[in-house]
Kinemage of the C-alpha trace (Angstrom):
@kinemage 1
@onewidth
@group {chain A} dominant
@subgroup {mainchain}
@vectorlist {calphas} color= white
{ca met a 1} P 89.850 127.958 64.140
{ca pro a 2} L 92.612 125.430 63.480
{ca ser a 3} L 92.866 121.838 65.220
{ca phe a 4} L 95.875 120.676 67.261
{ca thr a 5} L 96.438 118.723 64.604
{ca glu a 6} L 96.629 121.285 61.791
{ca val a 7} L 98.680 123.424 63.864
{ca val a 8} L 101.536 120.791 64.862
{ca arg a 9} L 101.805 119.707 61.170
{ca thr a 10} L 101.608 122.924 59.634
{ca his a 11} L 104.046 125.153 62.119
{ca thr a 12} L 106.062 122.620 64.405
{ca ala a 13} L 108.636 120.114 64.027
{ca leu a 14} L 107.646 117.938 66.994
{ca thr a 15} L 107.983 114.135 66.572
{ca pro a 16} L 105.062 111.544 66.783
{ca asp a 17} L 106.162 110.664 69.956
{ca asp a 18} L 105.995 114.209 71.427
{ca val a 19} L 102.516 114.793 69.421
{ca ala a 20} L 101.179 111.694 71.522
{ca trp a 21} L 102.764 112.921 74.962
{ca leu a 22} L 100.839 116.319 74.216
{ca gln a 23} L 97.561 114.437 73.378
{ca leu a 24} L 97.942 112.561 76.636
{ca leu a 25} L 98.119 116.180 78.327
{ca gln a 26} L 95.104 117.295 76.817
{ca ala a 27} L 92.949 114.223 78.176
{ca asp a 28} L 93.715 115.428 81.400
{ca trp a 29} L 93.263 119.117 80.443
{ca gln a 30} L 90.240 120.209 81.712
{ca ile a 31} L 91.033 118.790 85.243
{ca ile a 32} L 94.166 120.968 85.536
{ca ala a 33} L 92.224 124.237 84.243
{ca asp a 34} L 89.407 123.425 87.006
{ca leu a 35} L 91.989 122.808 89.917
{ca ser a 36} L 93.699 126.031 88.962
{ca phe a 37} L 90.758 128.183 88.439
{ca ala a 38} L 92.834 129.189 85.514
{ca asp a 39} L 93.148 129.035 81.373
{ca leu a 40} L 95.276 127.247 80.022
{ca val a 41} L 97.117 127.935 76.552
{ca leu a 42} L 99.341 125.278 75.167
{ca trp a 43} L 102.161 126.910 73.142
{ca leu a 44} L 104.585 124.924 70.993
{ca pro a 45} L 108.005 126.382 69.331
{ca asp a 46} L 107.758 126.625 65.575
{ca arg a 47} L 109.908 125.142 63.209
{ca glu a 48} L 112.246 128.402 62.711
{ca gly a 49} L 112.422 129.101 66.577
{ca thr a 50} L 111.025 132.646 65.810
{ca gly a 51} L 108.422 132.201 68.419
{ca phe a 52} L 105.513 129.816 69.451
{ca trp a 53} L 101.932 128.834 68.081
{ca ala a 54} L 98.774 128.454 70.225
{ca ala a 55} L 97.794 124.670 69.753
{ca ala a 56} L 95.102 124.270 72.512
{ca gln a 57} L 93.281 126.180 75.095
{ca met a 58} L 91.046 125.340 78.159
{ca arg a 59} L 89.007 127.544 80.057
{ca pro a 60} L 87.909 126.577 83.842
{ca thr a 61} L 84.580 125.489 85.057
{ca thr a 62} L 85.410 126.327 88.347
{ca gly a 63} L 85.934 130.148 88.082
{ca pro a 64} L 85.999 133.259 85.598
{ca thr a 65} L 88.130 132.938 82.090
{ca ala a 66} L 90.644 135.454 81.519
{ca tyr a 67} L 90.464 134.714 77.662
{ca val a 68} L 86.979 135.684 76.072
{ca asp a 69} L 88.356 135.270 72.647
{ca asp a 70} L 90.002 131.696 71.309
{ca val a 71} L 93.465 131.989 70.679
{ca val a 72} L 94.339 128.690 68.998
{ca gly a 73} L 96.195 129.010 65.681
{ca thr a 74} L 97.766 132.870 66.919
{ca phe a 75} L 101.297 133.311 66.571
{ca leu a 76} L 103.403 134.481 69.748
{ca ala a 77} L 106.789 136.053 68.451
{ca arg a 78} L 109.785 135.907 70.783
{ca gly a 79} L 109.955 138.654 73.120
{ca arg a 80} L 106.682 139.413 73.426
{ca arg a 81} L 106.077 137.199 76.283
{ca pro a 82} L 109.216 136.851 78.058
{ca leu a 83} L 107.546 134.369 80.894
{ca val a 84} L 106.869 131.831 77.647
{ca asp a 85} L 110.235 132.289 76.142
{ca ala a 86} L 112.022 131.964 79.828
{ca ala a 87} L 109.976 128.540 80.670
{ca his a 88} L 110.805 127.183 77.193
{ca asp a 89} L 114.511 128.230 77.278
{ca gln a 90} L 115.358 127.522 81.178
{ca ala a 91} L 112.964 124.390 81.306
{ca arg a 92} L 111.229 126.233 84.386
{ca thr a 93} L 108.235 127.382 85.759
{ca val a 94} L 107.969 131.337 85.437
{ca arg a 95} L 105.605 133.460 87.416
{ca glu a 96} L 105.077 137.171 86.849
{ca gly a 97} L 105.280 139.290 89.993
{ca asp a 98} L 102.693 141.866 88.987
{ca pro a 99} L 99.514 141.097 87.180
{ca glu a 100} L 98.891 141.451 83.634
{ca trp a 101} L 95.863 144.015 82.794
{ca arg a 102} L 93.678 142.770 80.165
{ca asp a 103} L 90.354 144.522 79.312
{ca asp a 104} L 90.665 146.068 82.797
{ca val a 105} L 90.766 142.488 84.285
{ca pro a 106} L 93.707 141.530 86.339
{ca val a 107} L 95.313 138.559 85.096
{ca arg a 108} L 97.731 136.469 87.155
{ca val a 109} L 100.375 134.683 84.299
{ca glu a 110} L 102.535 131.777 84.544
{ca ser a 111} L 104.269 129.722 82.179
{ca ile a 112} L 104.842 126.048 82.814
{ca pro a 113} L 107.561 123.837 80.455
{ca val a 114} L 106.051 120.591 79.090
{ca val a 115} L 108.869 118.151 79.333
{ca arg a 116} L 109.061 114.759 77.445
{ca asp a 117} L 112.278 112.762 78.053
{ca gly a 118} L 114.302 115.853 79.758
{ca ser a 119} L 113.317 117.938 76.446
{ca val a 120} L 111.107 121.159 76.736
{ca ile a 121} L 108.452 120.557 73.790
{ca gly a 122} L 106.042 123.232 74.671
{ca val a 123} L 105.145 125.896 77.262
{ca ile a 124} L 101.708 126.120 79.218
{ca gly a 125} L 100.528 129.307 79.717
{ca arg a 126} L 98.167 129.565 82.917
{ca his a 127} L 96.340 132.646 83.053
{ca thr a 128} L 94.280 133.359 86.324
{ca asn a 129} L 91.422 135.863 86.416
{ca leu a 130} L 92.150 137.907 89.668
{ca leu a 131} L 88.607 139.693 89.951
{ca gly a 132} L 86.525 138.719 92.817
{ca val a 133} L 89.664 136.751 94.411
{ca arg a 134} L 88.969 136.483 98.077
{ca thr a 135} L 90.479 134.274 101.110
{ca pro a 136} L 90.462 130.852 99.678
{ca ser a 137} L 88.417 127.784 101.370
{ca arg a 138} L 89.811 124.838 102.247
{ca leu a 139} L 88.347 123.381 99.279
{ca glu a 140} L 90.202 126.047 97.000
{ca leu a 141} L 93.343 125.749 99.027
{ca ser a 142} L 93.098 121.757 98.357
{ca tyr a 143} L 92.370 122.406 94.499
{ca leu a 144} L 95.287 124.882 94.147
{ca gln a 145} L 97.587 122.654 95.918
{ca thr a 146} L 96.879 119.956 93.569
{ca ala a 147} L 97.291 121.887 90.443
{ca ala a 148} L 100.618 123.051 91.830
{ca asp a 149} L 101.602 119.356 92.074
{ca leu a 150} L 100.320 118.632 88.610
{ca thr a 151} L 102.039 121.350 86.893
{ca gln a 152} L 105.566 120.584 88.681
{ca met a 153} L 104.872 117.127 87.210
{ca ile a 154} L 104.334 118.479 84.040
{ca ala a 155} L 107.416 120.408 84.119
{ca thr a 156} L 109.860 117.497 85.156
{ca gly a 157} L 108.270 115.076 82.789
{ca his a 158} L 106.440 112.968 85.209
{ca phe a 159} L 103.081 113.825 83.940
{ca pro a 160} L 100.992 112.875 81.868
{ca ser a 161} L 100.930 108.830 82.512
{ca thr a 162} L 101.520 106.660 79.745
{ca gly a 163} L 99.328 104.057 81.747
{ca gln a 164} L 95.746 102.867 81.116
{ca arg a 165} L 93.423 105.750 80.031
{ca ser a 166} L 89.929 106.337 81.044
{ca asp a 167} L 87.457 104.345 78.770
{ca his a 168} L 84.487 105.907 80.386
{ca ala a 169} L 82.734 108.778 78.519
{ca asp a 170} L 81.230 109.709 81.924
{ca ser a 171} L 84.519 110.189 83.658
{ca pro a 172} L 83.980 112.328 86.779
{ca arg a 173} L 84.999 115.910 86.828
{ca val a 174} L 86.787 117.824 89.643
{ca gly a 175} L 83.099 119.384 90.535
{ca asp a 176} L 81.587 115.805 90.791
{ca gly a 177} L 83.715 114.956 94.114
{ca phe a 178} L 87.324 115.753 95.054
{ca leu a 179} L 89.486 113.476 97.363
{ca arg a 180} L 93.203 114.155 98.310
{ca val a 181} L 94.852 110.943 99.705
{ca asp a 182} L 98.519 111.139 101.008
{ca ala a 183} L 101.115 108.274 100.408
{ca ala a 184} L 99.448 105.926 102.565
{ca gly a 185} L 96.026 106.212 100.886
{ca arg a 186} L 94.079 108.167 103.164
{ca val a 187} L 92.055 110.992 102.652
{ca ala a 188} L 93.652 114.254 103.707
{ca tyr a 189} L 90.476 116.142 102.300
{ca ala a 190} L 87.140 115.208 101.056
{ca ser a 191} L 84.758 117.894 98.814
{ca pro a 192} L 81.438 118.087 100.040
{ca asn a 193} L 80.392 116.167 97.049
{ca ala a 194} L 82.802 113.804 97.469
{ca gln a 195} L 81.026 113.002 101.159
{ca ser a 196} L 77.902 112.706 99.637
{ca val a 197} L 79.035 110.019 96.794
{ca phe a 198} L 80.055 107.964 99.521
{ca arg a 199} L 76.964 108.321 101.691
{ca arg a 200} L 75.254 107.490 98.898
{ca leu a 201} L 77.193 104.237 99.051
{ca gly a 202} L 76.615 103.800 102.777
{ca leu a 203} L 79.211 105.595 104.657
{ca ser a 204} L 77.793 107.180 107.812
{ca gly a 205} L 80.720 109.073 108.906
{ca asp a 206} L 83.233 111.753 107.478
{ca leu a 207} L 85.823 110.509 105.058
{ca ala a 208} L 88.926 112.390 106.574
{ca gly a 209} L 91.514 110.041 107.727
{ca leu a 210} L 89.789 107.038 106.198
{ca ala a 211} L 91.158 104.607 103.409
{ca pro a 212} L 88.284 104.861 100.618
{ca ala a 213} L 89.799 101.338 99.881
{ca glu a 214} L 89.054 100.153 102.927
{ca val a 215} L 85.530 102.114 103.021
{ca val a 216} L 84.638 99.834 99.637
{ca arg a 217} L 85.453 96.896 101.038
{ca glu a 218} L 83.044 97.428 104.097
{ca leu a 219} L 80.383 98.609 101.583
{ca val a 220} L 80.324 96.423 98.670
{ca ser a 221} L 80.377 92.973 98.237
{ca ser a 222} L 83.336 91.360 96.646
{ca arg a 223} L 81.728 90.069 93.777
{ca arg a 224} L 80.500 93.846 92.833
{ca arg a 225} L 83.699 95.608 93.363
{ca pro a 226} L 87.096 95.393 91.526
{ca asp a 227} L 89.919 93.054 92.145
{ca glu a 228} L 91.878 93.721 95.303
{ca glu a 229} L 94.920 95.071 93.291
{ca thr a 230} L 93.091 97.420 91.202
{ca leu a 231} L 90.969 98.519 94.159
{ca ser a 232} L 93.949 99.270 96.356
{ca ala a 233} L 95.652 101.188 93.036
{ca val a 234} L 93.165 103.270 92.373
{ca leu a 235} L 91.614 104.508 95.770
{ca gly a 236} L 94.707 104.695 97.060
{ca gly a 237} L 95.755 107.157 94.609
{ca arg a 238} L 98.369 104.943 93.011
{ca ala a 239} L 97.404 104.337 89.472
{ca his a 240} L 96.379 106.444 87.060
{ca arg a 241} L 93.202 104.951 86.064
{ca asp a 242} L 89.244 104.442 86.518
{ca val a 243} L 87.007 102.082 87.684
{ca glu a 244} L 83.374 101.509 88.218
{ca ile a 245} L 82.184 100.292 91.413
{ca ala a 246} L 78.237 99.221 92.122
{ca thr a 247} L 76.308 97.939 94.952
{ca gly a 248} L 74.404 95.699 92.952
{ca gly a 249} L 72.194 95.266 89.815
{ca gly a 250} L 68.774 95.855 90.964
{ca pro a 251} L 66.608 99.222 91.101
{ca asp a 252} L 68.323 100.116 94.241
{ca ala a 253} L 71.880 99.750 93.308
{ca val a 254} L 74.320 102.544 93.508
{ca ser a 255} L 76.887 103.007 90.981
{ca leu a 256} L 79.999 105.348 91.012
{ca ile a 257} L 82.908 105.798 88.836
{ca val a 258} L 86.273 106.470 90.560
{ca arg a 259} L 89.105 108.009 88.810
{ca ser a 260} L 92.827 108.264 90.508
{ca ile a 261} L 95.743 110.605 89.288
{ca pro a 262} L 98.912 109.549 91.550
{ca leu a 263} L 100.934 112.841 92.665
{ca arg a 264} L 104.527 112.544 92.067
{ca pro a 265} L 105.799 116.487 91.997
{ca gly a 266} L 109.115 115.569 93.004
{ca gly a 267} L 109.738 111.987 91.901
{ca glu a 268} L 108.594 110.356 94.797
{ca his a 269} L 104.772 109.311 95.502
{ca ile a 270} L 103.362 111.643 97.868
{ca gly a 271} L 99.580 110.880 97.208
{ca gly a 272} L 96.941 111.289 94.777
{ca leu a 273} L 94.076 112.780 93.341
{ca ile a 274} L 90.778 110.849 93.489
{ca leu a 275} L 87.841 112.181 91.413
{ca val a 276} L 84.263 110.123 92.417
{ca arg a 277} L 80.997 110.613 90.497
{ca asp a 278} L 77.585 109.179 91.232
{ca val a 279} L 76.234 107.327 88.127
{ca thr a 280} L 73.238 105.869 89.390
{ca asp a 281} L 70.908 107.534 87.626
{ca leu a 282} L 72.682 107.351 84.351
{ca arg a 283} L 73.178 103.490 84.679
{ca arg a 284} L 69.397 103.487 85.594
{ca arg a 285} L 68.557 104.957 82.461
{ca asp a 286} L 70.927 102.960 80.470
{ca arg a 287} L 69.251 99.616 81.963
{ca glu a 288} L 65.698 101.304 81.097
{ca leu a 289} L 66.867 101.772 77.772
{ca val a 290} L 68.227 98.410 77.271
{ca thr a 291} L 64.839 97.103 78.425
{ca lys a 292} L 62.947 99.216 75.881
{ca asp a 293} L 65.083 98.284 73.221
{ca ala a 294} L 64.720 94.319 73.819
{ca thr a 295} L 60.891 94.974 74.218
{ca ile a 296} L 60.804 97.018 70.981
{ca arg a 297} L 62.869 94.188 69.362
{ca glu a 298} L 60.250 91.566 70.595
{ca ile a 299} L 57.587 93.405 69.320
{ca his a 300} L 58.965 93.423 65.936
{ca his a 301} L 59.498 89.779 66.126
{ca arg a 302} L 56.009 89.227 67.191
{ca val a 303} L 54.510 91.273 64.446
{ca lys a 304} L 56.724 89.333 61.876
{ca asn a 305} L 55.517 86.164 63.093
{ca asn a 306} L 51.839 87.331 63.074
{ca leu a 307} L 52.264 88.655 59.382
{ca gln a 308} L 53.576 85.392 58.305
{ca thr a 309} L 50.449 83.795 60.094
{ca val a 310} L 48.258 86.039 58.080
{ca ala a 311} L 50.269 85.455 54.842
{ca ala a 312} L 49.976 81.743 55.303
{ca leu a 313} L 46.254 81.543 55.984
{ca leu a 314} L 45.971 83.720 52.839
{ca arg a 315} L 48.254 81.391 50.922
{ca leu a 316} L 45.992 78.813 51.846
{ca gln a 317} L 42.740 80.283 50.869
{ca ala a 318} L 44.353 81.091 47.415
{ca arg a 319} L 44.887 77.418 46.899
{ca arg a 320} L 40.889 76.532 47.431
{ca val a 321} L 40.121 79.470 45.267
{ca asp a 322} L 39.151 78.540 41.668
{ca asp a 323} L 38.398 81.828 40.234
{ca gly a 324} L 41.687 83.059 38.611
{ca val a 325} L 41.021 86.642 39.242
{ca ala a 326} L 40.583 85.798 43.132
{ca lys a 327} L 43.281 83.727 43.417
{ca ala a 328} L 45.696 86.327 41.908
{ca ala a 329} L 44.474 89.156 44.268
{ca leu a 330} L 45.022 86.551 47.323
{ca glu a 331} L 48.462 85.978 46.147
{ca glu a 332} L 49.215 89.749 45.586
{ca ala a 333} L 48.250 90.360 49.093
{ca val a 334} L 50.368 87.270 50.106
{ca arg a 335} L 53.390 89.302 48.894
{ca arg a 336} L 52.721 92.637 50.114
{ca ile a 337} L 52.192 91.239 53.334
{ca gly a 338} L 55.696 89.305 53.130
{ca ser a 339} L 57.485 92.363 52.338
{ca ile a 340} L 56.471 94.187 55.497
{ca ala a 341} L 57.330 91.003 57.311
{ca ile a 342} L 60.820 91.179 56.060
{ca val a 343} L 61.063 94.636 57.347
{ca his a 344} L 60.006 93.697 60.607
{ca glu a 345} L 62.006 90.873 61.024
{ca thr a 346} L 65.066 92.981 60.216
{ca leu a 347} L 64.031 95.489 62.732
{ca ser a 348} L 63.718 92.594 65.368
{ca gln a 349} L 67.400 91.935 65.001
{ca ala a 350} L 68.551 95.714 64.849
{ca val a 351} L 69.340 97.790 68.375
{ca glu a 352} L 67.958 100.561 66.504
{ca glu a 353} L 64.899 101.626 64.691
{ca thr a 354} L 66.683 101.759 61.527
{ca val a 355} L 67.225 98.841 58.690
{ca ala a 356} L 69.927 98.293 56.720
{ca phe a 357} L 67.490 97.986 53.571
{ca asp a 358} L 70.141 96.552 51.338
{ca glu a 359} L 69.600 93.141 52.660
{ca val a 360} L 65.707 93.919 52.610
{ca ala a 361} L 65.990 94.790 48.842
{ca asp a 362} L 67.643 91.428 47.850
{ca arg a 363} L 65.541 89.636 49.695
{ca leu a 364} L 62.387 90.831 48.280
{ca gly a 365} L 63.790 90.617 44.901
{ca ala a 366} L 64.398 87.081 45.450
{ca met a 367} L 60.996 86.520 46.984
{ca val a 368} L 59.273 87.936 43.921
{ca thr a 369} L 61.155 86.231 41.378
{ca glu a 370} L 61.121 82.652 43.021
{ca val a 371} L 57.573 82.034 42.667
{ca gly a 372} L 55.432 81.716 39.430
{ca ala a 373} L 55.459 80.639 35.926
{ca leu a 374} L 58.806 82.453 35.457
{ca ala a 375} L 60.656 81.307 38.545
{ca gly a 376} L 64.379 81.031 38.308
{ca arg a 377} L 64.109 82.626 34.804
{ca val a 378} L 64.428 86.143 35.721
{ca arg a 379} L 66.877 87.270 38.028
{ca val a 380} L 67.008 90.435 40.004
{ca glu a 381} L 69.899 92.580 40.746
{ca arg a 382} L 70.775 95.620 42.564
{ca arg a 383} L 73.713 98.322 41.801
{ca gly a 384} L 74.294 101.023 44.693
{ca ser a 385} L 73.471 101.128 48.061
{ca phe a 386} L 70.026 101.967 50.028
{ca gly a 387} L 71.970 102.798 53.062
{ca val a 388} L 70.063 102.680 56.502
{ca leu a 389} L 66.533 103.947 56.401
{ca pro a 390} L 64.346 104.849 59.251
{ca ser a 391} L 61.677 102.084 60.059
{ca glu a 392} L 58.864 103.968 59.235
{ca gly a 393} L 60.206 104.817 55.337
{ca ala a 394} L 61.488 101.323 55.494
{ca asn a 395} L 58.185 99.620 55.486
{ca ala a 396} L 56.348 101.943 52.845
{ca leu a 397} L 59.850 101.621 50.277
{ca ala a 398} L 59.811 97.603 50.880
{ca ile a 399} L 56.035 97.719 49.433
{ca val a 400} L 56.932 100.103 46.538
{ca leu a 401} L 59.946 98.112 45.565
{ca thr a 402} L 57.873 94.746 45.720
{ca glu a 403} L 55.069 96.016 43.609
{ca leu a 404} L 57.543 97.852 40.890
{ca val a 405} L 59.671 94.293 40.717
{ca gln a 406} L 56.121 92.222 40.466
{ca asn a 407} L 55.048 94.675 37.758
{ca ala a 408} L 58.079 94.187 35.916
{ca val a 409} L 57.737 90.469 36.149
{ca glu a 410} L 54.103 90.141 35.594
{ca his a 411} L 53.700 92.613 32.508
{ca gly a 412} L 57.567 92.414 31.038
{ca tyr a 413} L 57.521 88.778 30.314
{ca asp a 414} L 55.568 86.278 28.722
{ca asp a 415} L 55.058 83.556 31.285
{ca ala a 416} L 53.494 81.145 28.445
{ca asp a 417} L 56.622 81.220 26.532
{ca pro a 418} L 58.984 78.549 28.227
{ca thr a 419} L 61.954 80.075 26.850
{ca ala a 420} L 61.217 83.568 28.402
{ca ser a 421} L 63.789 85.081 30.717
{ca gly a 422} L 64.925 88.464 31.745
{ca arg a 423} L 66.928 90.677 34.180
{ca ile a 424} L 65.414 93.273 36.387
{ca glu a 425} L 68.246 95.775 37.641
{ca val a 426} L 67.283 97.989 40.800
{ca ser a 427} L 69.573 100.437 41.137
{ca val a 428} L 70.457 103.417 43.910
{ca glu a 429} L 71.990 106.897 43.122
{ca arg a 430} L 72.512 109.825 45.642
{ca ala a 431} L 70.693 112.983 44.077
{ca asp a 432} L 72.441 116.307 44.204
{ca asp a 433} L 70.293 117.585 46.967
{ca gly a 434} L 70.911 114.701 49.042
{ca gly a 435} L 67.955 112.463 48.132
{ca arg a 436} L 67.904 109.139 46.650
{ca arg a 437} L 66.835 107.832 43.226
{ca val a 438} L 65.930 104.396 42.926
{ca val a 439} L 65.287 103.029 39.527
{ca val a 440} L 63.651 99.432 38.221
{ca asp a 441} L 64.905 98.605 34.912
{ca asp a 442} L 63.647 95.655 33.115
{ca asp a 443} L 64.521 94.265 29.572
{ca gly a 444} L 60.899 93.046 28.910
{ca arg a 445} L 58.527 93.995 26.149
{ca gly a 446} L 57.863 97.235 27.545
{ca leu a 447} L 54.932 99.616 28.050
{ca pro a 448} L 51.718 99.153 26.138
{ca asp a 449} L 51.138 101.851 23.293
{ca gly a 450} L 49.160 104.938 24.912
{ca phe a 451} L 50.173 103.921 28.399
{ca ser a 452} L 49.795 107.038 31.172
{ca leu a 453} L 50.485 106.669 34.589
{ca asp a 454} L 47.718 108.996 35.759
{ca gly a 455} L 45.169 106.917 33.799
{ca ser a 456} L 46.240 103.824 34.887
{ca thr a 457} L 44.067 101.356 36.680
{ca asn a 458} L 46.665 99.022 37.914
{ca leu a 459} L 46.030 98.258 41.631
{ca gly a 460} L 49.693 97.905 42.254
{ca leu a 461} L 50.782 101.116 40.631
{ca ser a 462} L 47.988 102.962 42.480
{ca ile a 463} L 49.542 101.574 46.142
{ca val a 464} L 53.159 102.487 44.786
{ca arg a 465} L 52.012 106.038 43.459
{ca thr a 466} L 50.186 106.595 46.681
{ca leu a 467} L 52.567 105.251 49.257
{ca val a 468} L 55.874 106.891 47.509
{ca glu a 469} L 53.727 110.525 47.361
{ca ala a 470} L 51.951 110.540 50.555
{ca glu a 471} L 54.498 108.343 52.838
{ca leu a 472} L 57.916 108.992 51.096
{ca gly a 473} L 57.081 112.683 50.030
{ca gly a 474} L 58.747 111.652 46.996
{ca arg a 475} L 57.862 111.325 42.930
{ca leu a 476} L 57.247 108.446 40.760
{ca thr a 477} L 57.850 108.600 36.860
{ca leu a 478} L 57.291 105.103 34.733
{ca gly a 479} L 58.588 105.119 30.930
{ca pro a 480} L 60.465 103.496 28.463
{ca arg a 481} L 63.684 102.197 29.179
{ca pro a 482} L 66.900 103.300 26.697
{ca gly a 483} L 67.619 100.016 24.843
{ca gly a 484} L 64.054 98.176 25.387
{ca gly a 485} L 61.863 97.398 28.427
{ca thr a 486} L 60.881 99.635 30.880
{ca arg a 487} L 62.151 102.100 33.672
{ca ala a 488} L 60.384 102.737 36.737
{ca val a 489} L 61.845 105.835 38.779
{ca val a 490} L 61.213 106.981 42.363
{ca ala a 491} L 62.799 110.035 43.287
{ca leu a 492} L 63.086 110.361 47.220
{ca pro a 493} L 63.758 113.525 49.108
{ca ala a 494} L 66.707 113.886 51.661
{ca ala a 495} L 64.912 113.789 54.608
């Protein structure tokens, strides 16, 4: 099914301003469908004027659909639906007298012109499934009257509004809570859900006849509510925007989002549609997540500090040991612990449990080559990007990378030679299967004759192989580098 943009670009001659207007209309698409209890289809005239293309479609959540199948991307030749032709050509809303039967379902059909700056740029087909229609309640009558006002505004170019749009992902829907206010900003009708939302706020009586702005002033302290101009404009139904109101910041706080759409069907302000949604539970979960994230970051920070303390103690112990083998073992342990500490330090600064591993890899390379007899003479360079890795894999990969670079420094170059220098390149490539291929190349003296990874007793390589295969689910290979030196390859799966 093509997108709105694809239909517009391929089949119409609409200007960018026309397209922007239609996109603003689609931002309130669901509200109009729900208030109408009807499916909406946006028809756009084609370049040649021979018909219309279906560019957007919306089904109601308040009633049965009239369209089981999607129609976006279909072409409607002129003459097939006279109501669409008439609405476009005559710039007026056209209604069918008798229902249209579609798969044994009676459907009431209306066509509403979409007007911008006095010109018709499209037609909305409104299709109401009449099965199960009964005497409408007061709620349904209020919905339908508000829908009629909005569609009249569309036909006269007064809707959508080009003002401030909603910036809330959890913006209220019609079913969350519906208020209809008059020109003075007093409630003409409030749905049961809207009554419930305001009772959570502290209202004890009925909303009918009250001004929502005055209710909020009485129930919410001035430092917790919007400024007076915004409060009056939104809760009075005179501004097309939304605000969030909360009674406090503690565990008993009540939060709600209020959205307002002014009603001007004839060009004059007659009142407004106000939607309200209780988001108390959502905000409580948000606060819990923020607290949890802060706790996790603090834990990573403390783990990093503890690891650095352990590394410092081992380093002190290594200085007191005279045995060369024991000293080297302690120094290797310090490097391994340091590589894990770097990952935890990165996690302590991250919002999520993921690691941007490029920075970690660069710090590990510097940590390994800045100590020892070859300090400053062997440099590590990275080519390619590791990307973002989950924390579980980042720890294992950090140790693997530390060991491979350390092996390259220790066995590839002669630390007794004062002129010895070299270059180690860590490259990251994307494999065809979506995984990563990490290659550590050095230009040192290469592997000894008869070397076999399976027969190696080197502790570092044993650690690397175990981590690669058991923790990362990958595969390690070690061999000569083309042109001299050694090449270690770690093939990691996509997961």
